[in-house]
N, C-alpha and C positions, 0 to 999 in steps of 0.2 A: 071976562068970560072968553079969553083967547083960546083955552084948551078945548072948548066945546066942539068946534068944527073938526079938530084933529081926532077927538074921541069918536065922533060920528063916522069919520072916514075909516078908522081902524075897525070899527064894528061892521061897517059895510064890507070891508075887505075880507074879514074872517067869515062873514056870512057867505060871501061869494065862493071862497075856497071850500067851505064846508059843503055848499050846494054842489060844487064841481066834483068833489070826491064822492058824495052820495050819488050823484047822477052817473059817475063812472061805475060804481058798484051796481047801480040799477041797470045800466046799459050792458053789463057783461053778459055775453051769451056763451054757453058751454058747447059750442060747435065750431068746427074749422073746416075749410075747403082744401081738398087735395089739389096742390098746384099743378100736378101733372095730368090728372084725370078729371079735375073739377068736380070730384065726388065729395059731398058734404058728410063729415063725421060728427054726429051729435052724441055727446056723452052725458046728457042730462039724466038719463035713466040710472047712471051709476052714483048719483048724488042724492038719493032719496033719504038717506040717514047717515049718521056718524059711523065711522069704521074704526075699530081699535085693534092695533097690532103691537105685539111685544117686541121691543128692540133689545136684544141680548147685550150688544156692545154698550148701550147706554144704561142698561139695567132699569128700564122703565117702559111705560106704555105710550105709544103714539096714537093720538086720536086725529082722524082725518075726514075731511069732507071735500069732495073734488070741486064742485061747482057753486058752492055757497059757504058762508061762514058756519062755524060749528054751532050746534044747538045750545051749547053751554059756553060760558065765558072761559077765557084762558088768560091767566095772569091779570085778572080783573078787567079784561077787555073783550069785547064781542067782535073784534076785527079779524080774528084768526080763523084760518081754515085747517091749520095743522098745529097740534100742541103736544108737547112732551110732558108727561106726568112722571116725576121721579122723586121718590122718597118724600112725598108731601109738598113738593114744589112744582111749579108749572113754568114751562119755557115755551115761548111762542116761536115755533120753527118756521111758520109761513103765514103771511097775512093775505087776506082776500082783497082784491082779485088776483089771480095768477096771470102770468104771461103764457098765452096759448099759441103755439106755432105748429106748422106742418112743413117739413122738408123731406118728403117721402114717408116720414113717420111723425105722428102727432106727439107733442110733448108739452107738459104743464111745468112751469117754473114758478116756485113760490119763494118769497124773500121774507125772513123773519127778523127777530131781535138781534142785537149786537152779540156776536159770539166771541170775538177777540178785538183787540184795539183797532184793527183795520178791516175786519171781515164780519159780515152778518151771516146768520144761519140761512142756508138755502136748501130747498127740496126740489128735486127733479123727478117727475113721473113720466115714464116713457110708455106710451100706449102701443100695444102689439096686437096684431090680428090673430084671433082664434075663432074660426067660423062656427065650430061646434060647441062653443062655450055657452053656459046658461046666461040668462038675461043679466043677472047681477053676480059679479065676481069680486074678489078682493085683490089688492096689489101684493106683489112679492117684494119683500125688503131685501135689498142687496147689501151684504156685509160691508161695513165701512173700512176704508183704509186707515192704517194706524196713524199716519201723518196728517189726516184730514178728518177731524171730529166735528167740523162745522157743516159738512155737506152730507145730505141724505139722499139716497137714490131708490126709486121703486120701478119695477116693471109690472105693467098691468095688462094681462091677456084678456081680451074682450072682443066680442063680435062687432061691437060698435066702432072698432078701429079698422074694419075690413072694407075693402072696395067691393063692388058688386062682382061676384065670381062668375065663371063660366064652366060648365061641366059637359062631359061627353059620355056616351054609353061605355061602361067598363066591363061588359060581359059579352061572351061570344060562345057559340055552340059549334063543335066540329062535325065532320061528316058521320061520325059514329055516335052522335048525339051526346057527347061529353060536354058538360057546361064548365066554362072557365070564368072566374070572377076576380078581377084585380082591384076591386074597390077598397079592400083593406090596405092597399098601398097609398091611397089618396091621403095627402097631407093637408090638415086643416089649421096647422099652427106654425110649423117651420118647414121650409123647402128642403128637398134633397140637394146637397151641394157636392159638386164634382170639380176637383182642381185639374185644369187642363195642362198647366205647365208646372215645373218644379218651383218657380219663384212666387207663385200665387198671384200673378198678374192677370190671369185668365181664369175665371170661375163661372161655371155653368150652374144655374139654379133650375131645378126640374121638379115638376109635379106630375101626378099620374091621373089622367082623365079629368083634370081640373087645372084651372089657371094658377100660376104661381102666386104665393102669398106676397102681396105688394108691400114692400118695406125697404128700408135702406139696405142696399146690396142686391136688390132684385126689383128695381124701380123701372121696369120696362113699361112702355106705353102699350095700352090695349090689354087684351086678355091672353097673354103669352103663356104657353105651357112649358117653354124653355126660354130662359133669359140669361144672356151672357153678360157678365160684369167685367169690364176692362178697366183695370186700375192703373193709375199713373202716380208719379211722385207728388204731383199737385192734386190734392183732394178735390179741388174745384173742377178738375178736368176728367173725373171719372165718367165712364160712358157705359150705358146699358143698352144692349142690342136684343131686340125681339127675334128669337130664332124659331118662331112658329106659333101660330094661334091654336087654341083648343077648338078644333072644328071637325075632327073625324073620330069615329068610334073605334074601339078595339077590333083588330082583324087578325086573321091567321095567314101567315106567309111562309111557304116552304116548311110547313109543319110546326112553326114557332109562332107564338103570339107577338103582335107588333102594334105599336102606336106611332102614328105620324102626326107631327105638328107642322103645319104648312102656313104659307102666306105671312111670313114674318116681315122684317125690314127688306127693302129692295136690295138685291144682290148686284154688285158691281161687275161680276163676271157674266158677260152676255152669253158665253158658251154653255152655261148651265141654266138652272131655273132662274126665273125673274125675281123670285123671293127666297129669303133664307128659310131653311127648314131643318127639322130634326127627326130622326127615327130611332126608336128604342125597341130592341129585340129582347123578349123575355124567354129565358132558357129554363127548362124544367130541372130543378135540383131538389130532391126530396129532403136533403139535409138543411137547406137554406130556409128555415122556418121563421126566424126572427131577425130584426135589425139588418135586413139586407139593403144593399146600396147599389145604384147603377155604377157601371165601370166604363170609362172612356175607351172607345175602340179606335176611332179614326175620324178625320174630318177633311173636307175639301173647302174650296173658297166659299161655297154656299150651304154646306151641310155638315152637321155633326151626327156621328153614330155612337150609340151607347148599347151595352149589353147588360142585362139584369138577370142574375140567377135567383130563382125563387121557387119555393114549393107550390106557389099559387099557379104556376105555369104547368103543373102536372095534373093529369086527370085523376079523378078519385079512385078509379080502378087500379091504376098504377100505384098510387099512394098506399092503398090497402095491401097490395101485394108486397110493396117495399117494406111496409111496417112489420111484416112477418120475417123479413130477411135478417140474418145475423141474430135471430132470437130463437129460442126453443123452450118448450114447457115440459117440466118434469111431470109425466103422466100420473105419478103417484101423489105428489103434493100440490100440483098445479103451480109450482114456483116457476117464474119466467126468467131464464138466463138471457142477458143482453150483452153482446160483445162488440157493439157498434163503436164504443169508445176506443177500442183497439184498432179500428179500421182507418184512422186518420194518419196516413203516412206509413211508409214501409219501415221494416227493421232488418238488421243484419244479424246473422248467426253463423257459427262455424262448426264443422265436424272436428273430430279428434285429429284428423290428418291435415287440418288447416284449410280444407275446402270451404269457401264462403258461399252462403245462400242469401238471397234477397227475398223477403217475405212480406206479403200484404194480406191482411185479414179481411175476409168477406168482400173482396173485390180484386180486380186485376191491377198489376203494377203499372205505374205510369212512367213514361220516358225510359222504358227498359229495353235493352238490346235483345231480350228473349222474345219469342213469338207473342203476338198480341193476344191478350186474355190470360197470360200466365199469372199465377198466384205465387209460385215459388220458383225462383230463377237461380241456376248455377252460374255464378258470376265468372267462373273460370272458362267454361266452354259455351256459356250463354245458351244453355238448353233448358227447356221447361221441365221442372220436376212435378208439375201438376197445374192444371188450368183452374183459375179461381172460380168460386161460387160463394153464395151467401146462405147456403142451406145448412145452417147449424143443426146438429143432431145431438141426441142425449143417450147416455147409457149410465149404468150405476158407476159413479165415480166422477161424473161431470159431463159438460158439453164438449163436442169436438166437431172439426171440419174434415172433410175428405176431398182433397184436390186430386182429380183423376185426369186421364188423357194427356199425360205428359209425353216426353220424348219416347220413341220406341226403344225397348230394352230386350233382354233375352227372351227367346221363345215367342217372339212376336207380340209380347205384351207391352203395355204402356206404363211408364213410370207414374207412381202416385205418391202423395204425401198425406199423412194423418197428423193433424194438429189437435192435441188434447189440452184443454184448459183445466188446471188443477187449483183447488182452493189453497191459497198460500197463507202465511202468517199475517197477523194484524199489520195494516199499512204496507202490505207487500207490493213492491213495484218491480218485480222480477222481469227478466227478459226471456224469450224462448230459448230452449236448450235442445239440441239434437241428441237424442238418446240412442238412436240406431240408424245406420245408413248402409244400404246394400245396393246392388246394381239396379234394382227396380223399385225401391221404396225408401221413404224417408219418414222417420217417426220423430215428431217434435212435441215437447211438453212445455207448457207455458204456465208458470206459477202466477196467479193473479187473484186479487180479492173479488173480482167480478164472477169468479166461479164458485163463490162461497154461498151456498143456499142457507146453511146454518153452520155455526161453529160448535163443535163438541165442547160442552162446559167442562173444562179441565181444571178449573181453579176454584172448586168448591172449598168452603172453609175447612172442612175436615179431611178432604181428599184432594189436596192441591198438588197436581202433578205438573204444573206449568214449568217448574225448573228443569224438567226432563225433556221438554219439547225441543226438537232439533230444527234448525233453519239452514244449516249448511252441509251437514254430513250425517248420514244415517247410522244408527246402531247396527252392528252386525253380530249375529250369533251363528253357531255352526251345529249341525246335527243331521243325522240320516244321510250323510255324505253330501249335504248341500249347505248353502248359506241362506240365512234369513236376514233380510234388510228391513229394519224396523224404525218407526217413528211413533211418537206419543201424541195422540189427539189430532194428528194431521196426517196427510198422505206422505209417503216416503219422498225424500228429496230427489228430484230428477238428477240422474247420474249418467254421464255418457257411457253407452254400451249396455246399460241396464234398462230394458224395455218392460218394466212392470206394468200391469194393468193400471191405467191412470187413476189416481186417488186412493190406491191401496195403502193401508197403514202398515201392513206386513206383506212382504214379497219374498217368496221362496225361489231361489235360482240355483241352477247347477253351473259348473265350470267345465269347459272343454279342455282338452289336453293343451291347447294354446292359451288357456286362461281366459277365454271369452265367455260371457254370460250366455246361458241358454235355458229354455224351458221356464221362463219367468211365470210365476203363478201367484195370484192374489189369495191371501189368507184372511181377507176381511177388510172392511172399510170403517172409518171412525164415525159410526152412527150412534153408538150407545154411550150413555153416561157411566161414570165410575160407580162402583158399589163398595160401600164401607162395610167390611166384615166386623172389624172391631177397631180399637184405637191404634192398632199397629199393623193392620193388614187391609189392603185395598185390592179390588179386582177390577180389571179393565177388559172388556170384551170387544172383539171385532168380528163382524158377521158379514154374510152375503158375499163371500169370496168367489173364486173360480169354482166350476163344477167339480164335485168330488170324484176322483177316479174310480173308487169302489162302488159308488152309488150316484150316478149322474143326476138323480132327482134331488139330491142335496147339494148344498154349497159348502165349501171349506170355510172354517172359522178358526179363531184363535183367542186365547185368553192369557192375561198376564196377572200373576199374583205378586203384588208388591208387599214385601215383609220388612219390618223395621230392623235396621242394622245400626245400633247406636254408635258403633265404633268405626263405621265405614263412611263412604262418601256417597255421591249420587248413584254409584253402582252401574251395572249393565245387565241386560237380559241374558238368561241361560235357558237353552232348550231343555224341557223336561221329558215329554213323551207325546206320542201321537196315538189317537184312538177314535174310531168312529167318525172320521172326517174332521176331527178337531185337534188342533195343536195347542199344547200347554207350555207355558214359559213361567219361570220364576225370576224374581228380581229383588235382590237384597239392596236396600237403600235407606239412607237416613231421612229421605224426604217425607216418609209416612210416619216417622217417629213422633210421638206426642211429647210435649213439654212436661217434664216431671218436677214435682216439688222436692226440694232438698232441705237439709237441715244444717244448722251451724253448730259445729262441735268445737267448744273452746279448747285451746286458746285461739287457733287460727286455721281451722279446717272446715271445709264444706263437704257434705256427704249426700250422695244419692242412695238412699236406703234400698231402693228397688233393685239396683244392679250392683250393690256393694262397691260403689265407686267413691273413693275419697280423693280429695285434692288438698294438699298442704299449701295454703296461700302464703305461709311464711317464707316460701322459696322466692317470692317476689321481692323480699327485703333482705338481701345479703348483708346489708348494714342496717342496724336498728335506727334508721332515720326516716322521717316521712318523705313521701314523694311530693314535689311542688309542681303544680300545674298553673300555667299562666293563660289567662283568656279574658276578653272583654274588660281589660284594664284592672282585673282583680287577680290575686294569687290565691290558689286553693291548696290546702295541705291535706294529703291523703295518706292515711296509715291504717290499712285494713286490720292489722294486728295491734293497733295502738293501745287499746285498753283504756282504763279510766284516766291515766295520766296524759292522754292526748285529746285536746279539744273538749275537755270535760266529758269524756266518754264517747264523743262522736268520732266516727272513722274519717269523716270529711268535714273540714271547716274552712271558713274564709274570715280572716280576722278573728273576732271573738264570737262569730256566729257558727254554731255547730249545725251540721246538716243531717244529724240523726244517727241513730244506732240501728243495727241490723234488724229488719223486720221479716224478710223473706228471702229465700234462695231458690232460684229456678235453674234447672238443667235443660237447655234447649239443644237437643242432639241434632235437630234439623239444621240449625245454623251453627252448630258446634260452638256454643257459647254458654257461659255461666253468668246469670244475672243476679246481682246483689242489690237489694232494695233497702234503703235506710229511711227511717221516719222518726217522728217525735223529737225533732231537733229544737234549736233555740226558737224563741217566740218571734214570729214575723207577722206583723199587722193583724194580730188577733188569731193567727194560725201558727203553724210551726214549719220550720225548714225541712225539706225532704230532698233526697238525692238518689241516683241510680248509678251503678258501676257495672258495665258489661265486660266480662273477660272473654275476648274473642280468640278462638283457636287459630294459631298461625305457626306452623312447624318451622318456618324460617326465621322466627323472631324469638330471642331468648328472653331475658328479664330486663334488658337495658333500655327497651323502647319507652317504657313509662306510659302512664295514662294521658289521654287527651280530652279536653272539654269539647263536648258535642253540642250541648244545648244549655243555655242559661235563661231561665224564665223567672217569673215573680215567685220568690221564696223556694225555688228549686233549681237543681243543676243535674246534668247528665254527662257521664264520662264513658269512654271506651278505652280498653287496654288490650292491645294485640300481643299475645304471648303463647308460647308452646305449653305453658303450664296448664292452659285450659283445654288442651287437646285430649280427648278421651282415649284410653288404652284398654284393650280387651282384657277382662278378668276371666281367667280360665276356670270355670266352675262346671262341675258335672251334675246335671239334674238328678242323676240316678242315686247320688249319695246325699241328697238334700235333707234326708231325715236324720242325718248324723251331724254332730258338731263339725263345722268347717272353719278352717283358718283362712281368712280373706287377706289379700295383699293389696295395700294401697297402690293405686295406679300412678300416683305422682312419682317421678324419679327422685332418687335420693339427692340431697343438696350437693354431695360431693360429685355425683355423676354429672350434674348440670354445670358445676363450676370447673371441673377438671376433665372434661370430655376430651379435649385436645391432648392433654398429657397422657391419658390412658391409651389413646391411639398410638402415640409415639412410643410408649413402653412396649406394647405388643409388637410393634414393628421391629424394635431392637431385639426382643427375645426371639422372634421368628428368624431374624438374620443369624443370630448366634447358633440356633439349632441347625440351620442349614449348613453353616460352617463346620459344626461338629460331625454331621453325617458325612460330609465330604472327606474330612480328616480320617474318620474310621474306615471309609472305603479305601482311601489311599494307603492306610496302615495295613489292611488285609492283603492288598495287592503286593506290597513290598515284603511282607513277612507272614506267609501262610501259617507257619507253625504257631507263632504267637497269637494269630487270629483265632485258631482253633481253641487255644487255651482260654481266650476271652469268651468265646461262645459257651465253653464248659462252665465257667464261673457264673454267667448269666442264667444258665439252665438250673444250676444249683439254687440260686436265689429264688427263682420262680417255683421250683419244686417244694421248697420249704413253705412257701405260702399255700400251696395246694394241700399240704399235709397238716394245715392248721386244725385246731380243735373246733373251729367255727364252721358249721355246715350251712350251705345255701340251698334254697329251693324257691321256685316261682310261687308268688301269692296269687291264687286263682280267683278269689272272691273278695268282695268288699267286706263281708263279715270277717273273713280271716284277717284282713288288714287291721280291722278295729280290735280284734282279739290280740293280735301280736303287738300293736302299739299301745302305749299308755294313754288311755282316753280321759284320764282324770284331769288333764290340762292340755287339751288339744292345741291350744294356742300358746303354750308355754315357750320359753326361750331356752330350753334344755340344749346343751351343747353335745355334739357328736365328736367323740375323741379320736377314734381310730378309723383307718381306712376300711377295715372289715365292717364296722358299724355303718359307715356311709354306704357301702355296697349293699348291705342287708336292707336298709331302708329303701 
């Protein structure tokens, strides 16, 4: 029986160790004492139940209980306080009990299972003070570093981590009974931090009417309202200096709010106070509404001074008055214009002669050489062009400012500046432009989105005039001895020298003998939407212009009638007439043209039957071979005129896959394009291949550019082909003879003219040169021999006389009916030849 004593000894040892561990768990208390202030932090209230937090980096849930083991087992054990649940497996991240320490900040350290060969899982929970937190909060997971997947960190904001605070009265009433309250600036979670030096060795922690939050970096003894941290290279030698206790209420000193923190640490300079102290002066700034910070001003051996700009230092009466500044309300719509965003910092702008002006919106210029209070400063002579104010005003066309009382000018008057804010294009970030400058006034226009109460809807589906909107240069039409400066759906573009009423969409102006603009008059504002008369005509009206000269009770207005011009471009306005205070303009443009359905005419022609417009697409193939297009690793063969022998009837194919035969033809005169749609191609995943080919008008491109792949999708492909073949040419038809048979001419140029254009030009140049040489020789011949010249004139006269005595008589055809009676109408489109010169002249 020799093993029996050894067995008993081992049993006793295990029992002792078990009892030791159990007693350690039982003896763990969830509180710690602050070593500096001897304040006890008890975190037991945070451990009433398990907490679950999702860990994105681990793609799992972490279950945590701070001061006791988890209520459920983890990895088959009940010893864990922190467990990771990941895809059905459990990993013990932290065993109970943790290590609880306090070095100005309370921290829990948990150790878990083995993570790698030499490292266990660890979890660090840092307890941070937040005095206004609820009783129970949850910790915040800090994202893990990529190189360390074994460590997990939490920050837990809780009131149980706070030392006992000290507060002071944060309100004060001035002599006019205005109440000031700085309590919204009191920090309950993190202190305000001000760096005193550039190196970051001196850092002042500040709170308002409240002691600083005690933590690492602000571990001053006592209830300091200002705590200076002095950092050194050796972290063990960091020093925290109390620069004043919270012991005085908010006061008013020289018209400003002030807080004093006094009786800090002893001051070594006997010439000053016995204790360190801090004063903070609060300056009224109505714009400083959020996220304001104290700013370091000065310091002595015993004192630090700070300045704090905040709207809380302004009385309510002033704030209400300021709230109205740089704002104005449209009395008709109640819309509020606010130009405050343009008031932060000055801008520079120049006149046409190069004179530079410095401009500040709704306030005086700062650090300017012009007189104090100036809003617009001439930087050449440093004279005021107007004193600043924030009294934004409104008139039809938008808000404006009037800076008056500038430098003295002619007739004893003072210089003034008008600044008008005009609604600009989308995302407009324009700068101010001086449109007029004379000896006593300055007129400035500023294009900005902030002046846009509403934008005229100019892009309706059926009346889209957006392509006509100008953003850099106005349209100009002439009539009645004046100029009309015009924009579409927006005010006219500010132009130096042209002082149109701000926001006007049409401005009438005369020119002086020196070419200067004068008598600028508004013909209406962009307030009304477009009107669709029919598919090819649109009306745009501008109203509420300047007073009408003939009837001051009415305002000038204008209207634009946009008519479809299939064969033109965007076009331009033309003045039509003026009547009863209204100006009428016409505008021929392809913008309002509808897209028309065309037809396919074999073998290779497309036709717009509405306008008798034919396009011979065979001109795209001077050689009867398909066009090859490369894209997305595939080669496409395109032969519009291919017929059945190409791709089994498909005009477009890739390999053995046909992308369809022609199904529709569209003439888009707006975009100057012909769209060919192909369908019913080869089978593709239960469906069929389809394709599109858009022929885009481009006068500078012949037939050699070839098609390009634009889009390749599932069972479909889209191509573009830029060519002058697609450009529409006007067909001269007279509607007056539409009841009779009419011969139409295809608009597509002949193949020979496309391929031999350069040769024709060269031939005409040679013929013209030969004729010029002949004329010179005849003149020289007549001068050298007048007798023979007379004989030559006689022979020419005889030839022309014989023609005049021909049996064929000519007379003017006066009516269409006479023309049809004289011509053979049995085949009006026949190819009959005209043999003689006389027949040609008769026709």
